[in-house]
LOKOL-684243 format. One record per residue (C-alpha): residue number from 1; x, y, z. Coordinates in steps of 0.001 Angstrom, whole numbers, always signed. Example, Ala and Ser with C-alpha at 12.3 -4.5 7.8 and 13.67 -1.06 7.14 Angstrom:
<n: 1	east: +12300	north: -4500	up: +7800>
<n: 2	east: +13670	north: -1060	up: +7140>
This chain:
<n: 1	east: -106230	north: -141538	up: -3877>
<n: 2	east: -104868	north: -138438	up: -5622>
<n: 3	east: -104877	north: -140336	up: -8902>
<n: 4	east: -108550	north: -141227	up: -8502>
<n: 5	east: -109478	north: -137600	up: -7763>
<n: 6	east: -107548	north: -136525	up: -10862>
<n: 7	east: -109216	north: -139149	up: -13089>
<n: 8	east: -112710	north: -138142	up: -11932>
<n: 9	east: -112110	north: -134755	up: -13614>
<n: 10	east: -111384	north: -136309	up: -17027>
<n: 11	east: -114519	north: -136010	up: -19209>
<n: 12	east: -114395	north: -139566	up: -20578>
<n: 13	east: -114058	north: -140984	up: -17046>
<n: 14	east: -116464	north: -138669	up: -15240>
<n: 15	east: -119119	north: -141212	up: -14255>
<n: 16	east: -116832	north: -144097	up: -13277>
<n: 17	east: -116736	north: -145200	up: -9645>
<n: 18	east: -113472	north: -145656	up: -7725>
<n: 19	east: -113215	north: -149375	up: -8498>
<n: 20	east: -113701	north: -148729	up: -12215>
<n: 21	east: -111139	north: -145923	up: -12154>
<n: 22	east: -108713	north: -148322	up: -10488>
<n: 23	east: -109290	north: -150842	up: -13277>
<n: 24	east: -108731	north: -148103	up: -15846>
<n: 25	east: -105445	north: -147124	up: -14195>
<n: 26	east: -104200	north: -150696	up: -14619>
<n: 27	east: -104209	north: -150289	up: -18417>
<n: 28	east: -102628	north: -146818	up: -18324>
<n: 29	east: -98907	north: -146167	up: -18591>
<n: 30	east: -97240	north: -142918	up: -17533>
<n: 31	east: -95035	north: -141415	up: -20229>
<n: 32	east: -92977	north: -138227	up: -20293>
<n: 33	east: -92308	north: -136029	up: -23291>
<n: 34	east: -89810	north: -133172	up: -23119>
<n: 35	east: -90617	north: -129714	up: -24467>
<n: 36	east: -90516	north: -129694	up: -28273>
<n: 37	east: -90916	north: -133434	up: -28764>
<n: 38	east: -93663	north: -134697	up: -31093>
<n: 39	east: -96139	north: -136983	up: -29326>
<n: 40	east: -98272	north: -137842	up: -32370>
<n: 41	east: -97416	north: -137241	up: -36009>
<n: 42	east: -100037	north: -136587	up: -38651>
<n: 43	east: -100225	north: -139429	up: -41163>
<n: 44	east: -98717	north: -142102	up: -38903>
<n: 45	east: -100831	north: -145025	up: -37745>
<n: 46	east: -101795	north: -144726	up: -34102>
<n: 47	east: -102978	north: -147147	up: -31456>
<n: 48	east: -102852	north: -145001	up: -28330>
<n: 49	east: -104859	north: -142317	up: -26577>
<n: 50	east: -103358	north: -139817	up: -24127>
<n: 51	east: -104675	north: -138105	up: -21008>
<n: 52	east: -102713	north: -135048	up: -19931>
<n: 53	east: -101517	north: -135009	up: -16316>
<n: 54	east: -98961	north: -132207	up: -16606>
<n: 55	east: -97977	north: -129749	up: -19310>
<n: 56	east: -99277	north: -128202	up: -22507>
<n: 57	east: -99354	north: -129394	up: -26108>
<n: 58	east: -99982	north: -127838	up: -29498>
<n: 59	east: -102106	north: -129533	up: -32146>
<n: 60	east: -101444	north: -128716	up: -35793>
<n: 61	east: -102378	north: -129943	up: -39263>
<n: 62	east: -100531	north: -129754	up: -42529>
<n: 63	east: -102191	north: -127419	up: -45003>
<n: 64	east: -102427	north: -128095	up: -48713>
<n: 65	east: -99166	north: -127040	up: -50332>
<n: 66	east: -99288	north: -123542	up: -51771>
<n: 67	east: -96847	north: -122573	up: -54523>
<n: 68	east: -93895	north: -120760	up: -53022>
<n: 69	east: -94502	north: -122139	up: -49522>
<n: 70	east: -92386	north: -125269	up: -49620>
<n: 71	east: -91066	north: -124635	up: -46106>
<n: 72	east: -92826	north: -127108	up: -43787>
<n: 73	east: -93264	north: -124390	up: -41140>
<n: 74	east: -95390	north: -122438	up: -43604>
<n: 75	east: -97560	north: -125508	up: -44238>
<n: 76	east: -98426	north: -126330	up: -40628>
<n: 77	east: -101429	north: -124613	up: -39083>
<n: 78	east: -101808	north: -124636	up: -35315>
<n: 79	east: -105390	north: -125618	up: -34541>
<n: 80	east: -105375	north: -125422	up: -30766>
<n: 81	east: -103397	north: -125796	up: -27578>
<n: 82	east: -104391	north: -128245	up: -24862>
<n: 83	east: -103424	north: -128116	up: -21205>
<n: 84	east: -103426	north: -130602	up: -18362>
<n: 85	east: -105308	north: -127950	up: -16379>
<n: 86	east: -108208	north: -128456	up: -18792>
<n: 87	east: -108130	north: -132254	up: -18242>
<n: 88	east: -107404	north: -132674	up: -21937>
<n: 89	east: -107252	north: -135928	up: -23870>
<n: 90	east: -106204	north: -136607	up: -27448>
<n: 91	east: -105761	north: -139549	up: -29795>
<n: 92	east: -109019	north: -141159	up: -28659>
<n: 93	east: -110067	north: -142219	up: -32167>
<n: 94	east: -107169	north: -144720	up: -32133>
<n: 95	east: -109031	north: -146799	up: -29538>
<n: 96	east: -111774	north: -147572	up: -32044>
<n: 97	east: -110223	north: -147756	up: -35478>
<n: 98	east: -106866	north: -148317	up: -37050>
<n: 99	east: -106253	north: -145229	up: -39069>
<n: 100	east: -103691	north: -142546	up: -39599>
<n: 101	east: -103349	north: -139704	up: -37130>
<n: 102	east: -105235	north: -136656	up: -38335>
<n: 103	east: -102972	north: -134089	up: -36648>
<n: 104	east: -99556	north: -133600	up: -35113>
<n: 105	east: -99276	north: -133054	up: -31360>
<n: 106	east: -96088	north: -131482	up: -29970>
<n: 107	east: -95170	north: -130872	up: -26319>
<n: 108	east: -94999	north: -127104	up: -25671>
<n: 109	east: -93722	north: -127789	up: -22162>
<n: 110	east: -92426	north: -130910	up: -20460>
<n: 111	east: -95448	north: -133214	up: -20343>
<n: 112	east: -96562	north: -136137	up: -18212>
<n: 113	east: -99270	north: -138172	up: -19918>
<n: 114	east: -101267	north: -141309	up: -19279>
<n: 115	east: -101037	north: -143525	up: -22356>
<n: 116	east: -103839	north: -145993	up: -23058>
<n: 117	east: -103304	north: -148551	up: -25801>
<n: 118	east: -106046	north: -149869	up: -28043>
<n: 119	east: -105192	north: -153437	up: -27003>
<n: 120	east: -105400	north: -152541	up: -23305>
<n: 121	east: -108707	north: -150734	up: -23735>
<n: 122	east: -110262	north: -153574	up: -25750>
<n: 123	east: -109152	north: -156131	up: -23152>
<n: 124	east: -110607	north: -153980	up: -20358>
<n: 125	east: -113902	north: -153584	up: -22258>
<n: 126	east: -114092	north: -157306	up: -22946>
<n: 127	east: -113459	north: -158203	up: -19300>
<n: 128	east: -115835	north: -155538	up: -17997>
<n: 129	east: -118458	north: -154668	up: -20650>
<n: 130	east: -120248	north: -152140	up: -18423>
<n: 131	east: -117025	north: -150197	up: -17875>
<n: 132	east: -116184	north: -150430	up: -21570>
<n: 133	east: -119652	north: -149123	up: -22423>
<n: 134	east: -119342	north: -146148	up: -20055>
<n: 135	east: -115985	north: -145084	up: -21476>
<n: 136	east: -117112	north: -145644	up: -25070>
<n: 137	east: -120278	north: -143596	up: -24492>
<n: 138	east: -118254	north: -140753	up: -22989>
<n: 139	east: -115751	north: -140824	up: -25856>
<n: 140	east: -118681	north: -140755	up: -28324>
<n: 141	east: -120064	north: -137659	up: -26582>
<n: 142	east: -116643	north: -136001	up: -26773>
<n: 143	east: -116325	north: -136842	up: -30464>
<n: 144	east: -119831	north: -135498	up: -31148>
<n: 145	east: -118896	north: -132240	up: -29451>
<n: 146	east: -115717	north: -131963	up: -31516>
<n: 147	east: -117610	north: -132773	up: -34713>
<n: 148	east: -120208	north: -130105	up: -33930>
<n: 149	east: -117426	north: -127541	up: -33422>
<n: 150	east: -115756	north: -128606	up: -36684>
<n: 151	east: -119100	north: -128149	up: -38498>
<n: 152	east: -119479	north: -124659	up: -37032>
<n: 153	east: -115923	north: -123768	up: -38056>
<n: 154	east: -116553	north: -125093	up: -41580>
<n: 155	east: -119654	north: -122897	up: -41936>
<n: 156	east: -117705	north: -119832	up: -40745>
<n: 157	east: -114868	north: -120524	up: -43186>
<n: 158	east: -117254	north: -121250	up: -46060>
<n: 159	east: -119128	north: -118019	up: -45377>
<n: 160	east: -115909	north: -115996	up: -45245>
<n: 161	east: -114644	north: -117586	up: -48476>
<n: 162	east: -117967	north: -116985	up: -50200>
<n: 163	east: -117944	north: -113325	up: -49147>
<n: 164	east: -114328	north: -112878	up: -50285>
<n: 165	east: -114991	north: -114478	up: -53677>
<n: 166	east: -118148	north: -112455	up: -54319>
<n: 167	east: -116236	north: -109149	up: -54236>
């Protein structure tokens, strides 16, 4: 019952009933990552999404190489930190397309995650189209929100660059 209460707080599962949440749990696998361990690596092909149950992660991207900054630490830019307290998920794009990971995710603390594979999700959606639709719709809303934020950040950066170059 605790698991169901936890899942109801996850944005992509928010409107699922208890039976549907139970079905979702059947395709989820609990995985642990110790502090400092990479969970996803930018550029690698991914086929899993993660829901955070415990811990905190850091999401970073590799910047374009700048002359004199060959050290990989200088090339990585931390974009954000996600916490289980925020009911965070990541890697959701992997459920819908086979592509390379767009960022690296590293455990900042010991983490307990629910791992959902693309194959498991597609099987669930095929067996229960209504449930698959609900989750897909919720993931689409999450992706739209993230895209909107990325657009806003791009405008801010473009404006700052334009102002700096016009001096």
